[in-house]
C-alpha positions in Angstrom: 116.7 202.0 182.7 118.5 205.0 181.1 119.0 208.0 182.1 121.4 211.3 180.8 122.1 211.6 184.6 125.2 210.3 185.8 124.9 207.2 187.6 127.8 206.4 189.8 129.8 203.4 189.8 130.6 201.3 192.8 134.2 202.3 192.5 133.2 206.1 192.5 130.7 205.3 195.8 133.4 203.7 197.7 135.8 206.5 196.6 133.5 209.0 198.4 133.2 206.5 201.2 136.5 206.3 201.6 137.4 209.9 201.2 135.0 210.7 204.3 136.0 207.3 206.4 139.7 209.5 206.0 137.7 212.9 207.1 136.0 211.5 210.3 139.3 209.2 211.1 142.0 212.0 210.8 140.2 215.2 211.3 136.9 214.2 212.5 133.6 216.0 213.7 133.0 218.6 216.5 130.2 217.8 218.5 129.0 221.1 220.7 127.4 218.6 222.8 128.4 217.3 226.1 125.9 214.5 226.1 126.9 214.0 222.5 130.3 213.5 223.7 129.7 211.2 226.9 128.1 209.2 224.3 130.6 208.6 221.8 133.3 208.1 224.9 131.0 205.5 226.5 131.2 203.4 223.6 135.0 203.5 222.9 135.4 206.4 220.2 138.4 208.6 220.8 137.3 211.9 221.9 139.7 214.7 221.7 137.7 218.4 223.3 135.1 219.2 221.4 136.2 216.4 218.3 135.1 212.8 217.9 136.7 210.6 215.9 135.3 207.3 213.6 136.4 204.4 212.8 135.2 202.6 209.8 134.7 199.7 211.9 132.2 201.8 214.4 130.5 203.4 211.8 129.5 200.2 209.7 129.0 198.7 212.6 125.8 201.7 213.3 125.1 201.4 209.6 123.8 198.2 210.6 121.1 198.9 212.9 119.7 201.5 211.1 116.0 200.5 209.1 116.2 201.0 205.2 112.5 201.4 205.7 109.8 202.7 208.3 106.5 203.8 209.2 105.2 206.8 210.6 102.1 206.4 212.2 99.1 209.4 212.0 96.9 210.6 215.0 94.4 209.0 211.6 95.4 206.1 210.9 94.6 206.1 207.3 96.9 208.7 206.4 100.2 207.2 208.0 103.0 207.2 205.3 106.1 204.7 204.5 109.5 206.4 204.2 112.3 204.3 202.2 112.8 201.9 199.4 110.4 202.5 197.2 108.0 204.6 199.3 107.9 208.7 199.1 106.3 211.3 200.7 105.9 215.5 199.7 106.4 217.6 202.7 105.7 221.6 202.6 108.3 224.3 202.7 110.6 224.6 206.1 111.7 227.9 208.1 110.9 230.6 206.1 110.5 233.9 207.8 108.3 235.9 205.2 105.3 235.6 203.3 105.8 236.4 199.5 103.2 238.6 198.5 101.6 238.1 195.1 102.5 242.1 194.1 106.3 240.9 194.9 106.6 241.9 198.4 107.2 240.7 201.7 105.3 240.6 205.2 106.8 238.8 208.3 104.8 236.0 208.6 102.5 235.2 211.7 101.1 232.1 213.7 98.0 232.5 211.8 99.4 232.0 208.5 101.2 228.5 209.7 97.7 227.6 210.9 96.7 228.4 207.3 99.0 225.9 205.8 98.2 223.0 208.1 94.8 224.1 206.6 96.4 223.9 203.1 98.1 220.2 203.9 95.2 218.9 205.7 93.1 219.5 202.8 95.5 218.6 199.7 95.7 215.4 197.5 99.3 215.6 196.7 100.9 216.7 199.9 101.6 213.5 202.6 103.0 214.8 206.0 101.9 218.2 207.6 105.4 220.3 208.3 107.2 222.3 211.0 108.2 225.7 210.8 106.3 225.9 207.9 106.7 229.5 208.4 108.6 231.4 211.6 105.9 233.1 213.0 106.7 236.9 214.3 103.9 237.1 216.9 104.3 234.7 218.9 107.7 234.4 221.8 110.3 232.6 219.5 111.3 230.7 222.9 108.0 228.8 222.5 107.1 229.3 219.0 107.4 225.4 219.0 105.1 224.6 220.9 101.9 226.9 219.1 103.6 225.2 216.4 103.4 221.9 217.2 99.8 222.1 218.7 98.1 223.5 215.4 100.5 221.1 213.3 98.6 218.1 215.6 95.3 219.6 216.1 94.3 221.4 212.6 95.9 218.5 210.8 95.5 214.5 211.0 98.3 213.4 208.5 101.9 212.4 210.3 103.7 215.7 211.0 107.2 217.4 211.1 108.7 217.5 215.2 110.4 220.0 216.8 114.5 220.1 216.7 115.0 223.7 217.7 116.7 222.6 220.9 117.3 219.9 223.4 113.9 220.8 225.4 112.2 221.9 222.2 112.8 218.0 220.9 111.6 216.8 224.5 108.2 219.3 224.3 107.6 217.7 221.2 107.7 213.9 222.1 105.9 214.8 225.7 103.4 216.3 223.2 103.3 213.5 220.9 102.9 210.8 223.8 100.2 212.7 225.1 98.1 212.5 221.3 99.0 208.4 221.6 98.5 207.9 225.4 101.9 207.6 227.0 105.7 207.1 226.6 105.2 203.3 226.6 103.1 203.2 224.0 104.7 206.0 221.9 107.9 203.7 221.8 105.5 200.6 221.2 103.7 203.0 217.9 107.5 203.6 216.8 108.2 207.0 215.0 105.3 209.9 214.6 107.4 212.7 213.7 110.5 213.0 211.6 112.5 216.3 212.4 115.3 217.8 210.9 118.9 217.7 212.3 121.2 219.9 210.2 124.6 219.7 210.5 126.9 222.5 210.8 129.3 222.8 207.7 132.2 222.1 207.9 132.1 219.5 209.6 130.2 220.4 213.0 127.0 220.0 214.8 125.9 222.8 217.5 124.5 221.9 220.1 121.0 222.2 219.8 121.3 219.9 216.8 123.2 216.9 218.8 120.4 217.6 221.6 117.8 217.5 219.4 118.6 214.3 218.3 119.2 212.2 220.9 116.3 213.0 222.6 114.6 212.4 219.7 116.6 209.3 218.4 116.0 208.1 222.5 112.4 208.4 222.1 112.2 206.5 218.9 111.1 209.0 216.3 112.8 209.5 213.3 115.4 212.0 211.8 116.8 213.1 208.8 120.8 214.0 209.2 120.6 216.4 206.4 123.6 218.7 205.2 123.6 222.2 203.5 127.1 222.9 202.0 127.4 226.0 200.3 129.8 224.9 197.0 132.8 227.3 197.3 132.3 228.9 200.0 131.1 226.1 203.1 132.1 223.2 201.2 134.9 222.5 198.2 133.6 224.0 195.0 133.8 220.8 192.7 130.7 218.6 193.8 132.1 215.5 194.2 134.2 217.1 197.4 131.0 218.8 198.6 129.7 214.6 198.2 132.7 213.2 200.4 132.3 216.0 203.1 128.6 216.4 203.2 128.5 212.3 203.5 131.1 212.0 206.5 129.0 214.7 208.2 125.6 212.8 208.0 127.6 209.3 209.0 128.7 211.0 212.5 125.0 212.1 213.2 123.7 208.8 211.5 126.1 207.4 214.4 125.2 208.8 217.5 122.0 208.5 216.5 122.2 204.6 216.4 124.3 204.9 219.8 121.5 206.7 221.6 119.1 203.7 220.4 120.0 201.1 217.6 117.3 200.9 215.2 116.2 204.5 215.2 114.9 205.8 212.1 116.9 208.2 210.1 116.8 209.4 206.8 120.4 210.4 204.8 119.6 213.8 203.8 120.7 217.2 201.7 120.1 220.1 200.0 124.1 221.3 199.4 124.0 223.8 196.3 126.4 226.3 194.8 127.3 229.5 196.0 126.5 232.0 193.3 130.1 233.2 192.3 128.2 236.2 191.2 126.3 238.0 194.3 128.2 235.5 196.9 124.5 234.2 198.4 123.3 230.6 198.1 121.6 229.6 194.9 119.0 227.0 195.0 117.8 226.8 192.0 120.7 226.1 190.2 121.2 222.7 188.2 124.1 221.9 190.7 121.2 221.2 193.4 119.7 219.0 190.9 123.0 217.4 190.8 123.7 216.9 194.5 120.4 215.5 194.9 121.4 212.8 192.5 124.5 212.3 194.1 122.7 212.2 197.3 120.1 209.8 196.5 122.9 207.4 195.5 125.1 207.5 198.2 121.5 207.1 200.7 121.2 203.4 198.6 124.9 203.2 198.4 124.1 202.4 202.3 120.9 200.8 202.3 118.9 204.3 204.0 115.6 206.5 203.2 117.3 209.8 201.4 115.9 213.4 201.2 116.7 215.7 199.5 115.1 218.1 196.7 111.9 220.3 196.5 110.4 222.9 194.8 113.5 225.1 195.4 114.2 228.1 193.6 115.7 231.5 194.2 112.7 233.4 192.4 110.8 235.9 194.4 107.5 235.7 193.1 106.0 232.3 191.3 106.2 233.4 188.2 108.2 231.0 185.0 111.8 231.2 187.0 110.0 229.8 190.4 108.0 227.6 187.9 110.8 226.1 185.8 113.6 226.2 189.2 111.2 224.2 191.2 110.2 221.6 189.0 113.2 220.7 187.9 114.4 219.7 191.7 111.4 218.2 192.2 111.3 216.1 189.1 114.9 214.9 189.9 114.3 214.1 193.4 111.3 211.6 192.4 113.1 210.4 188.9 116.6 209.6 191.1 114.7 207.5 194.7 114.5 210.4 196.9 112.0 209.2 199.8 111.5 212.4 201.7 111.2 215.3 200.0 111.2 217.9 201.9 110.3 221.8 200.8 108.0 220.3 198.4 105.5 223.3 198.4 105.5 227.1 198.9 109.1 228.0 198.9 110.6 231.2 197.4 113.8 233.4 197.3 116.1 230.6 198.7 114.3 229.4 201.5 113.3 233.4 202.7 109.5 233.3 201.9 106.5 231.1 201.9 103.8 231.8 199.3 100.8 230.6 199.1 100.6 230.5 195.3 103.6 229.0 195.1 102.0 226.5 198.0 98.8 225.6 195.2 100.9 225.5 192.5 103.9 223.3 193.2 101.5 221.1 195.0 99.4 220.6 191.7 103.3 219.8 190.4 103.4 217.2 193.2 100.8 215.3 192.0 101.9 215.2 188.2 105.4 214.2 189.2 103.5 211.4 191.7 101.6 210.5 188.3 104.9 210.9 185.7 106.5 208.0 188.4 103.7 205.6 188.1 104.7 202.9 186.4 102.3 202.1 183.0 101.1 198.6 183.5 101.5 196.4 180.6 99.0 193.6 180.1 96.9 191.7 177.9 93.9 193.5 179.6 96.2 196.9 179.4 97.0 196.4 175.9 93.7 194.9 174.2 94.6 194.3 170.9 90.6 192.7 170.5 89.3 196.3 171.0 92.1 197.9 168.7 91.0 195.5 166.5 87.5 195.4 166.8 88.1 199.8 166.0 90.4 199.1 163.0 91.3 200.9 160.5 90.3 205.3 160.7 88.1 204.0 163.6 87.5 206.0 167.3 88.2 205.1 170.7 85.7 207.5 172.5 82.8 205.6 172.7 84.2 202.4 173.2 83.1 200.7 176.5 86.8 201.0 178.2 87.1 204.6 177.4 83.7 205.4 179.4 85.3 202.7 181.9 88.4 204.8 182.8 87.9 207.9 181.0 88.1 209.3 184.9 90.8 207.9 186.5 93.3 206.9 183.5 94.8 210.6 182.9 96.1 213.1 185.5 93.0 215.5 185.3 93.8 218.9 186.6 91.3 221.2 187.8 94.3 223.7 188.1 96.5 224.1 184.8 94.7 226.0 182.2 94.1 223.2 179.3 90.9 225.9 177.7 91.8 226.8 174.1 92.7 230.7 173.7 89.0 232.0 173.2 88.0 230.0 176.3 91.6 231.5 178.5 90.2 235.1 177.2 86.8 234.6 178.1 87.4 233.4 181.7 89.6 236.3 182.8 93.2 236.2 180.7 94.7 235.3 184.1 98.0 233.7 184.6 97.9 230.6 186.6 99.5 232.7 189.5 96.6 235.0 189.4 94.1 232.2 189.7 96.2 230.7 192.4 95.3 234.0 193.8 91.4 232.9 193.5 91.9 229.5 194.2 93.3 229.9 198.2 90.3 231.7 199.2 88.4 228.7 197.9 90.4 225.8 200.2 90.5 227.3 202.9 86.8 228.0 202.9 86.8 224.5 202.3 88.7 223.2 205.5 87.1 221.0 208.1 88.5 220.4 211.2 89.6 216.6 212.0 88.2 215.4 214.6 90.1 215.0 217.8 89.7 213.9 220.8 88.7 216.5 223.0 90.6 215.2 226.4 93.5 215.1 224.1 93.4 218.4 222.7 92.5 220.2 226.5 95.6 217.9 227.8 97.8 219.5 224.8 96.4 222.8 225.4 97.1 222.5 229.1 101.1 221.2 228.4 101.5 224.0 226.2 99.6 226.3 228.9 102.3 225.3 231.6 105.5 225.2 229.6 105.1 229.0 228.9 104.0 229.6 231.9 107.1 228.4 233.5 
C-alpha cells in the first residue's frame, strides 16, 4: 500500500532497537519502587541502587511471552473488545482537571462531570471503552477519588473500562472491585483482562513508585497495561524524533519486561504520546505535526516487536472546540487509525494540551471517530459489489436512484451523519445558522436525557458500594 508517511525500513527499526539496548545495558532505568527492584534482582538482572540494567537476552525473553492480541471482557459480554493486530478501539480523554465551557472559560471538573462522560460513553456508537479519570473531580477527596470513578465506570456503563494506576493501593482497589463483578479473584484471572490501565514512564529513563507499583499489581492480576512514554522533544528528551523514538523505546521495553517477569503472558500495549516542546513558549504541544509523526513511528516500532500499540487521539492545543481543535484532532486521529494503532486513548473530548475536557469537543470527536472507522473499512470488491449487469442495464445517460440495489443499500452503504451539516445554505440559515460547536451544545442535553442505566445485578452494585465505603472509612 502506498502512503507518503515514512515507512521505517527493517534496518532503521533495528538501529532504533540497538540504540535502546545500548541505553538499557549501559545507562539503565531507575525504578523508584522496592518490590520492582526485588523482582529484577530475583530474576538475575543487574541492579545498582535503584538502577536496573537490561541485557538484550532478558528483554527478548520478556517479549516472547507478551501477546500480540487480547480480548478485554466487558460486563456486558456483547461489548467486549479485541486489541491488537487488526483490531482497534477508540477510548475517551483522560486526566483533565478542568471542563472547557462553550464561551472559552474553564471550571473545575466534578464527579457529576465524570458520571456524565460515563453516560456519553454508554450511549456512544463510536467509543468502544469507558475511560478512567476522564476528568479529575475536584469535589471528592483525591486519595479516594479513584474508588468513586471506578464505581461509576462499572455501574453507569457496561462497556470495558480503564483501570486505576494512581498508586499500588489504587491498582489493588481496582482489581478487588473487578473481582466483585466477576465473582472472585480466581474467576477474574480465568476471564482475563477486564480493564486496561495507563502506566507512564517518568522520562528520561525512570519509573515512579506509583507507576511501577501499579504495574506490578495489575500484571499480577492479569489485567492489561499500556506502557507509555510522554517525552517532550527538546526538553525531557532529545530534540530529534529519532532520538525520542530510541529513548521512549528503552523506557517502554523496560516496563514490558517488568510486567512479564511478574506474570509471563500478561497483556501489554506499547504506547506513546511523545511530542515536541514549543520553542516559543516552552510548553508541550500536542497539536503539532511532530506528534503525528511520533504516532506513526510508535506504531511501527510496536509492530517490530509484534505488540499492540497505543498512541494518537483527538489531541489539540486549542482551548475551545474551534477550527484549530478540529484540524489538529482529526490529523492525530486519522494518523493513528491509518498507521495501525490499536488503542486510541484521548479519542474524544480533550482541549488545551490535556488540561480540559469539553462536552462539545467530545461529541465532535465522537463523530470523527465514526467517520474514521468508515474510512479505514475496506471496500468489498466482488462481482456482486461491482454489478456490471446493473451498470449495463442503466446504460448511457441513465440514473441509479430507483435501482433495487440503491433501495436495498441506501441506509447502510454510506456513513450517514446526523451531526455534520449537509444542508444547503438556505436550509442552514433556516435552522438557525449554527456552527457545529453550537449544535453540539444543543445535542448534549438530548444525549444525556436519552441515557438509560445498563442492567447490573443489585447484589453486585451493593457489594461495590460497600467496598467503596469500607475503603473510604479506613
